[in-house]
N, C-alpha and C positions, 0 to 999 in steps of 0.2 A: 626398361620396368626397375631396373633399380633403384634410377632416381627418384619413381612416384614412391616405391616405398620406403626412403627415408625423408623424402617430403610427407607422407602422411604422418610418420612420426613427428616432425616439427612441428607440423597442424595441430598435433594432438600439445603439444606445449604451449603452443598458439593460446587454445582453447584454456590451458590451466591460466595462462599470463590476464585471458579479459574476464577471467571470474574470480582474479587476485584484484582487478582495478589497473588493472599496467596494459600497456599498447598490447596488442595480439600476435607479436611476435615470437615465433620458436625456431630454435638451432636445436640441431643435431652434427658430432663431429664422428666421421667413419675411419677407419683404417682396415683394408684387406679384408673390406666387406664386412667388421665389426663394429659394433656402436659404441666408441670410446666415451660418451658423455652427450647428457642432453639436458636443453636448460631454456629457458623463457626469458622476455624482459623484466627486467624487477628495478629498473630507478627508482621508481616511487616505494617500495617496500624498504628499499636495502639506501637508499639517502646518498643513491651514487650515479651521478651523470652517466659513469660509462658502463654500468650495467647492463648494456646492451644483449642479447641474444649471444651474438658470435662471438661476444667476448670471453661473456661467462664460460660459454661452451668450451673455446679454447683455454681460459685459464682451468678448467677441472680437468681437459686432456691432457697438458702439460703437465699439471701433478702430478698424473698417475704413469704420465714416461717418462716424468724426471727430467724434461727437457722441455724446454721454450719453443724448438725447431720443429714443427709438425709436418715436414717436408713430405712424408708418404698418406696425408689426410686429404681429404676433403669434407668441406663444411659444408653442409643442407641447412639453407635460413628462407623462413619462407617474404621476406620483403629484402627487397634488393639494398644492399648494404651502405649504410651513408659513409662519410669519408674518412672518419676514425678507425669504422671498421674493418674498412677495406685496408687501409695503413696497418693497423693489427695484424690481417693477416698476410698481408706483404711482411712483415717481420717476421710472423712467423713461419716465412717460408711452406705457405700450404700448397699443395699439388693444385687442388681445383677449390672455386669455389661456387653451389649451385643456388639457384635464389630464384624466386616463384613468384610475385606480384612488382610490379615495377614503383619506384618511390619517384614522381615528377618535381618532387622539390628539394629532394637532397639525396637522390640516390647519387652514389657517385661509383655506379659498373657502366654506365653508360647515358640514363634519363640528363642530368646535368651535368657530371662528366666523368670520365673514364677514369679511375686511378688505376686501373689495369691494363692497360694499353699504353702506357708511359716505355718506352723503346730502352731508354735511358738507363731504365732499375736496371739492378743487377739482379733481381730475381723477378720468373717472371712465374704468377697464377693464373692459371686457367679459368676462365670466366664466362658460364654457360647461365642463361638468365632465362624468365618465362614456362618454368618448369611448373605444371600446375597455377599458373597464373589465376586464373579465375577463383577458386576454391582458397588460394592463396588469399586473396586480394577480400572476401566475403567477410570474415570474421574485421578484418583492418575497417571496413564501412560500415556493418553494424555499431564497431564500437563505438565509430566517431558520428554516425546518424544520432546513437545515444548520447552522447557530448554537448552534441549542438541541441538536442532537445532538453538538456539537463539547463545546460547554459539560458537558453529560452525560456522555461520555467523559474529558473531562478529570478530574469527579469522581468518577466510578468508577476513574480510575488509581491515586487517591488512595487508594482504600480496598480495605483485603484482607479477603477473605472469611473467616468463623471457620473453616472448614475446610482453610484451605489457609496457607499460609508464603510469604514474601519474602526471598529475600536482600538483603542492605544494598544502596544503590547504592556506598555509600563502598569494600567490600569489590571491586567493580572497576576500581578507579582504578589510574592508573598499569601497566597490564598492555602486556607487550610487543607491538607491532604490532598496538593494535587501539586505534584512534586514532577511531573513528567515532561520532557521537552516537544513543544511543536513541530508538528511535521507540514506543510501545506501545498499541496496542489492547485495548476492554473488551468492545466494542458487541457481538462478533459472537453472534450466539444461542446457537450451542454453546457457548460459554466464560461461559455463564450469570454474569459481574460477574467470571471472572477477568481479570488481568492479562497479554497475550501482548505481547513485546517482538520488535521484529525493526528490524535494520541496513536503510536503503532510502538508497543511494547512487548520486550519476549525475543524472543530466538525465530527468525525471519524461516527455520527450517522447522518449526516447533511440530506436533504431532496434531495438534487441532489450532485453529486459529477462530477465537471469542469475537465477534463481530457486533458491537453494541451500540445499541440506535436509539437514541432519546428520541422527545416528544416535543411538545408547547407546552410553556414555555422553557422549556430547560433544555441543554445542551451536554455537553460529556464531563462538567462535572458530576453531571448525577450518575456516573459510575466510578466515583473515586473509591467510593466501600468496596468492592465487588473485584476492580480491577487487581488491586495487590492479591487476592485468594487463588485467582487465575494463573500469575504470572508466580507464584510460589509453587505451581503445579507445574513449571516450566513451558507452560504454554504462552503464546500468542496472543495478545489483546489487540484490535482496531476498535477505536472508537470515536467517529466523524463527528463535527458539529456542520449540520444541516446549514446549506446557504440561508444566511438574516438572524444566525444563530452564534453564540459561541465568540470563539475567535475568527470565526470565517467572514466574507466581505457580507455585505449586508444590503442588499436592493433599494434603493428610495421608496419605491413604488409598492403599495399592497398588490398592484395586479402582475408584478413580476412572478407573483407565488401563484406555481397551479400546479396541482395534483399531478399532472402529467411531467412536468418539470421537475419536480422534485424526484420521481419515480425513477426518470431519465437519469438523473445525478447519480444517483445511489448505485444504478448497473452499471455505469458507467465509471465509476472511482471502485467497484470490488474489481471487473476488467482490469481497469488499469495497474493494481495493486495483484492483480490474478490471485485473488484471492482461495484459498484450498478448504476442506475439510474443515468447515465454517461450521461454529455453532451460534446458531445464531439467537439473540438475546434483544427482544424486545419491551418496549412499553407506550404506550399513549399513541401518539404519529410513528412514534417506531416501528409500530405494529401498524396501522394503517399502510404506511407504507411498505412497512419493509414486509410484510406477509404475502406482499403480491409480486416479491421477488426471485424466492428459490426455484418458481414454476419455468422461469423464464433460462435457468442452469442446473437443471436441481443437484446433476455431479455435484457440483460448489458443496454442498449442504450435507451436511452428518447429523445436526439435531437443532431444537428448536429449545430455548425456554425464554417462554409468553408471562407476560405479567400484563396488569389493568389496560384491556387493551380492544381492538374489534376489528373485524373486516367487515366493513362501512359498503355493504353490496348496494343500499338504496331501497332494500325489499320492503325494511321493518322498521318504523318511525326511531328517530332516535329519541334516549332516554328521557324521561325530565329533567334529570339532574345534568345532561349535556346541554338541552335545550336553556339552561339556567344561567351556565357556565356560559355557554356563546353570547346571551344575552347582556351578560355581566361587560364582555369584553368589548361589545359594541355601545355599551354607558358609560365605562368606564376603561378607557384606551391605557390610560397611563397608570393604571392597579400595581400597588408593588409587589413585583414576582417574590422578594426576598420574604413580605407579609404573608405571603401564599402559600409557602412553605414552610414557613413557623404555626401557621394554624393546623395544618394534616400532621406536623412533626414536630412535637412540643421538645422532643429530646434531642433536635439539631443547636447549637450553638449561633448567637448569633451573629457571627464571624461568618460560620456557613452558608446561613440566610441571606447575608449581606453579598455574599459570592453569586449568588444567583440573577442580580441584580448590573453585576459589573461589564456585562456584554450590551447592556442598555441604558446607555446614559440618559439621553433623551428621546422625544418623539422619532424624529429621523432614523434609529437606531431598530424602531419597534413596527415595522412595517407586518415584517414575518409576524408579529406577535398580535397585530391585527387581521391578517390574512387568514391564518390558518384554521381559526374557531368556523367561520363561513365556507371554509373548503373540504368540508368532512362530506361525503356524499349521502342527500337525504334523499334521494327520489330514481328510481330507476334511469334517468337520464342526464345524472349529475357525472360531472367530467369524474372520472374514478371509479364510477361503479360496476362500468361493464367488466375492467378489470380487474375488481375484485371478487366480481360474481366467479371469472374463471378461476382467481385465487381462493375462493370457496371452493368450487369442485374439487380442484387439487387435492387439496388438503384431506377433503373427504375421501377422494376417489384413490391417490393416488402416491401421497406423499408415504415415502419409506423410511424416513429417518425415526428418530428417537422423539421424544416430545417432553417438556417439565413445563405445568404451568402452577404459576400464587397467584392466591387471587388477596388483596388486600382490602378487606370487609367493609372497614372505614368512608370507603370511595364513593364518594355521592354521585360523580360522575359516570365514571364505568366502572362500576361496581358490581356487586359477585352474579345478580340478574343476567347480566351484559356477557361476564365471562363464562356461566356457564352453558350459553347459546355458543358462543367459540368453543367449548370444549366439545361441545356434542357433535363440533361440524371437523375436529382433526384428527384423522385416522389414528386409532390405538394409542391417544393421547389417557396416561394414568390418569386416577383421581386425583384433583387438583389438590394443592398444597395451601390450607386456608389462615390466613394472618389476623387474626383479630383484630390486630393493634396500628395495622398498617392503613395509612390511605391511598390515595391514588398512585404518587410515587414512593412503588415498592422499593424500588432502590436505596433511599433513605434506610432498607432495613438490610442490606445488601451483601453484609458478610454472610450471616446466616444463609441467605437464600444463593448464593457461589456456592456455597460448602455444601449446600446439598445439593445444587445441581453439579457438582463435580462428582459428589460421592456417586451422583444415580448414571451419570454419565463414563464414568471414570473409577468405577468402584474400588480400584487397587490402586489408585493415586493416593499416595499418603500426603 
C-alpha cells in the first residue's frame, strides 16, 4: 500500500511533465516514510539531457540532506530507469528503487538489461518493477500517440492533394494589418488530407473564445479590425479559412463544395480544438453555415454576434439582391474580389482591397467562389435546408446565450429586410444596431462593432 501511495505522487509529477510538453515521467524520493523530494522529466525545459525525473529528485534530496549518499532512501519512478539513471542510483547507494511501467527500448532494470543485477558491484540496490504499471503506462501512451499524430499532421501539412491547389505562402507577405502567424490542421476526417488554415491568437485558457467565421468571397483577413479589440481584452480569437478560401487548400472542382461538407468540417474543427465558452461571430456564409453549429453542442457557446447573413431554410424566396449576386457570379466568374470590396467600402485602401484577391490568383483557385452562390438553400428540399430549419427552431425556442445583431444598411444582398426576419427568429435578441454607412461586409467597420460587442457581453472589461 505504501508503494502505491508514493507511486500516485510520482504519477502526479508525470502529469505535470505532460502539461509542460515533457515525456510524462515522475519521481519521488522517500526516507522513513517521508517524501524528501519530487520531480518530473525536464530535459526540454532545462536544456539538459540528464534532467530525468530520477536524477532531479536525487539531486534535490542530496542537497537537502547535505550528502550525495542516499543509502536509507527509496526512489519511486513511473517508468523503468534508463542506464544513466540506474547508474546514478547505484552511485547514490539507494536502498531501493520502485518503478511502474516497463521500458522495452531503454529499460536498464530488466527490460533491455539489468544494471541492478550485477553481482560484482560493491553496492546492491533492491529493484522492484511493475507497481501500478497500467496506470503509469497510460500517460506515456497518450503522450506518444499525440506526438505521432502531430508528426503525421506536420507531414500532411506539407503535402498537397492532387485534386487541390494551394496559394503560395509568400503571396500573403506584407498584407496590411494582418500580422498573425498561420496555423494549419489536416487531420480532420472530413478534410481527407486537405490543409486548413486558421488564426489562433490570445491565451489558450482565456475566459472566452471569439470564433470568427467568414463568408464568400472573403477569408480571415475580413476580421483584421476586430481581432485586436478582442485580444486587448485578454480573450482568445480563432478565425478559420474555410476550404477553398484564404490560406486553406482549394479543391479544384466546384462539385467538391457542398453545404453538408463545409458544415461538417467546421464541426470537426471546433471539436478538434475543443473550443469552449464561444462567442460565435458570423456574417454571410459564416452565418448560413455557422448558425447551424450551436444546436449540435449548445454547451460550447455563450454568445452570438451576427452581422448581415441569414438562416437559409428554403421556406422563403431569396432576396432579389441575392439573386442578382448569384447571377453576376455565374456570368462573371473571374470578377475582381478587391473591386467588389472597394465599391461597398470607400474607406478601404488600395492595398487592403488587393489583399482580398491574394488567395485567388487564377480560375483554378476559385472553385469555392463559383460554387458557393448556388449552394444557398433555395427550396425546401435543397441540401442544407432541413438542417437550417432545425437551426431556426433552435434559435427561436432553445437558444440560451446572449445575442447582438448589427445590420449594414447599405447591403443590397442580405440587407435590413432579411436581417429583420432573422432577428425575429433569435430568442431574446435585443434590437439590432443599425450601421447606415456599412454595406454587406460589416467587418470593414469592425473596430466599433467589436468594441460594442465587447461592452455588451463583457460590460466590465476595460
